[in-house]
One Martini backbone bead per residue (centre of mass of N, CA, C, O) as a GRO file, in nm:
protein
  183
    1MET     BB    1   7.454  11.329   9.409
    2THR     BB    2   7.571  11.276   9.710
    3GLU     BB    3   7.472  11.239  10.016
    4ILE     BB    4   7.506  11.392  10.308
    5PRO     BB    5   7.579  11.324  10.602
    6LYS     BB    6   7.435  11.423  10.890
    7THR     BB    7   7.691  11.492  11.054
    8ILE     BB    8   7.803  11.689  10.839
    9SER     BB    9   7.561  11.874  10.803
   10THR     BB   10   7.559  11.973  11.096
   11LEU     BB   11   7.843  12.092  11.096
   12VAL     BB   12   7.795  12.296  10.872
   13ASP     BB   13   7.562  12.447  11.014
   14GLN     BB   14   7.728  12.541  11.256
   15HIS     BB   15   7.927  12.715  11.091
   16LEU     BB   16   7.717  12.893  10.950
   17SER     BB   17   7.594  13.019  11.226
   18THR     BB   18   7.849  13.213  11.287
   19GLY     BB   19   7.885  13.413  11.011
   20LYS     BB   20   8.156  13.341  10.834
   21TYR     BB   21   7.948  13.229  10.621
   22ALA     BB   22   7.746  13.238  10.325
   23SER     BB   23   7.766  12.915  10.287
   24ARG     BB   24   7.789  12.580  10.261
   25GLU     BB   25   8.009  12.589  10.044
   26ASP     BB   26   8.212  12.758  10.206
   27VAL     BB   27   8.258  12.555  10.428
   28MET     BB   28   8.356  12.318  10.248
   29GLU     BB   29   8.588  12.464  10.103
   30THR     BB   30   8.752  12.529  10.356
   31ALA     BB   31   8.787  12.240  10.456
   32LEU     BB   32   8.931  12.129  10.201
   33ASN     BB   33   9.170  12.324  10.204
   34GLN     BB   34   9.274  12.237  10.482
   35LEU     BB   35   9.318  11.942  10.409
   36ASP     BB   36   9.522  11.991  10.182
   37THR     BB   37   9.728  12.139  10.363
   38THR     BB   38   9.777  11.908  10.560
   39THR     BB   39   9.872  11.697  10.359
   40LEU     BB   40  10.108  11.861  10.249
   41SER     BB   41  10.262  11.887  10.516
   42ILE     BB   42  10.301  11.588  10.563
   43LEU     BB   43  10.451  11.530  10.296
   44GLN     BB   44  10.688  11.719  10.338
   45ALA     BB   45  10.799  11.578  10.592
   46SER     BB   46  10.824  11.295  10.462
   47VAL     BB   47  11.023  11.369  10.237
   48ALA     BB   48  11.245  11.465  10.427
   49ASP     BB   49  11.284  11.191  10.562
   50GLU     BB   50  11.354  11.033  10.306
   51GLN     BB   51  11.604  11.207  10.224
   52ALA     BB   52  11.746  11.150  10.520
   53GLY     BB   53  11.684  10.834  10.594
   54HIS     BB   54  11.406  10.827  10.773
   55SER     BB   55  11.367  10.487  10.787
   56ARG     BB   56  11.179  10.176  10.770
   57SER     BB   57  11.111   9.865  10.756
   58ILE     BB   58  10.831   9.679  10.728
   59LEU     BB   59  10.945   9.436  10.892
   60GLU     BB   60  11.008   9.589  11.151
   61VAL     BB   61  10.720   9.684  11.202
   62ALA     BB   62  10.589   9.405  11.205
   63GLN     BB   63  10.747   9.301  11.449
   64GLN     BB   64  10.645   9.513  11.647
   65LEU     BB   65  10.342   9.440  11.618
   66LYS     BB   66  10.368   9.155  11.714
   67GLU     BB   67  10.463   9.231  12.003
   68GLN     BB   68  10.230   9.438  12.080
   69LEU     BB   69   9.953   9.282  11.926
   70GLY     BB   70   9.994   8.976  11.804
   71TYR     BB   71  10.083   8.965  11.528
   72SER     BB   72  10.127   8.790  11.250
   73THR     BB   73  10.416   8.707  11.020
   74THR     BB   74  10.309   8.482  10.883
   75GLY     BB   75  10.290   8.495  10.527
   76LEU     BB   76  10.470   8.707  10.468
   77GLY     BB   77  10.649   8.857  10.275
   78SER     BB   78  10.944   9.023  10.219
   79GLY     BB   79  10.935   9.348  10.193
   80SER     BB   80  11.120   9.433   9.985
   81GLY     BB   81  11.198   9.777   9.972
   82ILE     BB   82  11.010   9.867  10.210
   83GLN     BB   83  10.952  10.192  10.326
   84LEU     BB   84  10.911  10.396  10.627
   85THR     BB   85  10.824  10.666  10.738
   86ALA     BB   86  10.751  10.813  11.027
   87THR     BB   87  10.464  10.888  10.940
   88ALA     BB   88  10.378  10.606  10.837
   89GLU     BB   89  10.439  10.448  11.094
   90GLN     BB   90  10.240  10.597  11.273
   91ALA     BB   91   9.988  10.527  11.108
   92ILE     BB   92  10.010  10.220  11.129
   93ASN     BB   93  10.002  10.206  11.437
   94GLU     BB   94   9.724  10.340  11.467
   95LEU     BB   95   9.564  10.141  11.292
   96ALA     BB   96   9.640   9.882  11.442
   97SER     BB   97   9.521   9.971  11.714
   98TYR     BB   98   9.238  10.017  11.621
   99PHE     BB   99   9.180   9.728  11.521
  100ALA     BB  100   9.261   9.577  11.785
  101THR     BB  101   9.039   9.727  11.958
  102ARG     BB  102   8.768   9.751  11.759
  103ARG     BB  103   8.868   9.499  11.535
  104PRO     BB  104   8.987   9.199  11.606
  105ASP     BB  105   8.847   9.025  11.374
  106VAL     BB  106   9.027   9.208  11.136
  107ALA     BB  107   9.323   9.284  11.199
  108GLN     BB  108   9.498   9.064  11.064
  109ASN     BB  109   9.382   9.095  10.776
  110TRP     BB  110   9.455   9.388  10.739
  111PHE     BB  111   9.759   9.359  10.773
  112GLU     BB  112   9.814   9.150  10.550
  113GLY     BB  113   9.681   9.315  10.321
  114LEU     BB  114   9.865   9.560  10.336
  115ILE     BB  115  10.131   9.421  10.279
  116LEU     BB  116  10.047   9.304  10.006
  117HIS     BB  117   9.980   9.573   9.873
  118LEU     BB  118  10.268   9.691   9.901
  119GLU     BB  119  10.411   9.469   9.736
  120VAL     BB  120  10.264   9.533   9.472
  121LEU     BB  121  10.344   9.834   9.456
  122ALA     BB  122  10.653   9.787   9.431
  123VAL     BB  123  10.604   9.671   9.132
  124THR     BB  124  10.344   9.871   9.011
  125GLY     BB  125  10.348  10.184   9.098
  126GLN     BB  126  10.462  10.329   8.831
  127ARG     BB  127  10.177  10.309   8.675
  128LEU     BB  128  10.078  10.529   8.835
  129PRO     BB  129   9.970  10.822   8.885
  130LEU     BB  130  10.023  11.125   8.974
  131SER     BB  131   9.992  11.337   9.215
  132PRO     BB  132   9.922  11.663   9.284
  133GLN     BB  133  10.171  11.692   9.488
  134SER     BB  134  10.411  11.662   9.291
  135ALA     BB  135  10.428  11.950   9.176
  136ILE     BB  136  10.485  12.090   9.451
  137LEU     BB  137  10.731  11.881   9.556
  138GLY     BB  138  10.908  11.750   9.317
  139ARG     BB  139  10.781  11.454   9.327
  140PRO     BB  140  10.689  11.110   9.253
  141ILE     BB  141  10.384  11.102   9.367
  142ARG     BB  142  10.161  10.855   9.490
  143LYS     BB  143   9.814  10.733   9.489
  144VAL     BB  144   9.626  10.498   9.695
  145GLN     BB  145   9.378  10.257   9.759
  146TYR     BB  146   9.293  10.078  10.055
  147GLN     BB  147   9.020   9.825  10.038
  148PRO     BB  148   8.919   9.567  10.244
  149ASN     BB  149   8.632   9.710  10.248
  150SER     BB  150   8.320   9.888  10.251
  151HIS     BB  151   8.394  10.071  10.524
  152SER     BB  152   8.706  10.110  10.446
  153SER     BB  153   9.006  10.319  10.401
  154GLN     BB  154   9.334  10.381  10.256
  155SER     BB  155   9.552  10.624  10.202
  156ILE     BB  156   9.844  10.609   9.979
  157TRP     BB  157  10.161  10.753   9.991
  158PHE     BB  158  10.424  10.733   9.732
  159LEU     BB  159  10.752  10.614   9.639
  160THR     BB  160  10.955  10.531   9.380
  161THR     BB  161  11.256  10.342   9.376
  162GLU     BB  162  11.544  10.173   9.321
  163GLN     BB  163  11.496  10.006   9.603
  164GLY     BB  164  11.162  10.063   9.569
  165MET     BB  165  10.976  10.186   9.847
  166SER     BB  166  10.812  10.485   9.983
  167ILE     BB  167  10.625  10.551  10.254
  168LEU     BB  168  10.463  10.851  10.356
  169HIS     BB  169  10.134  10.796  10.382
  170LEU     BB  170   9.843  10.740  10.592
  171GLN     BB  171   9.475  10.738  10.551
  172PHE     BB  172   9.186  10.726  10.711
  173GLU     BB  173   8.862  10.604  10.574
  174ASP     BB  174   8.536  10.636  10.656
  175ASN     BB  175   8.244  10.486  10.478
  176VAL     BB  176   8.068  10.510  10.750
  177GLU     BB  177   7.804  10.584  10.924
  178HIS     BB  178   7.864  10.647  11.275
  179SER     BB  179   7.897  10.603  11.656
  180GLY     BB  180   8.233  10.496  11.651
  181ASP     BB  181   8.220  10.224  11.509
  182VAL     BB  182   8.311  10.007  11.291
  183VAL     BB  183   8.101   9.792  11.072
   0.00000   0.00000   0.00000
């Protein structure tokens, strides 16, 4: 079993000391259940957006990021058929701002890599297994990891449609214990 990072272990111990939990396992189980519930709520809202047609093209969002953060859009593929729900667009904007602010040396590569990854998913995404949330939400939702380096990754939940693909949600996952910045 993987060792729990010290920052997480300390946080678990703090919650255990409140007396609300019988064990460290109870603390972690509660936290994971809350995380699952949060993700499910986000996906429910995002599916509702997608069904109502509240989405934008990835190319529109890329153009906006170009104007806001100076990202180049040359060399990006067609982005044809890739739509972002409002939830996914907000997540991409937050991630782009994070990288532009904290990691400007990798920001452009992250952005180009993400767009390329999404374009590949638009073609091959139906081959991936359905996510556990599919059964609950009654839609063929898939999840994939985009991992541009060994330090971080983004979980991407999406639907494949006749028109292409609809990105529902992106979630940043920092794979390195650190004190503020991703290394």
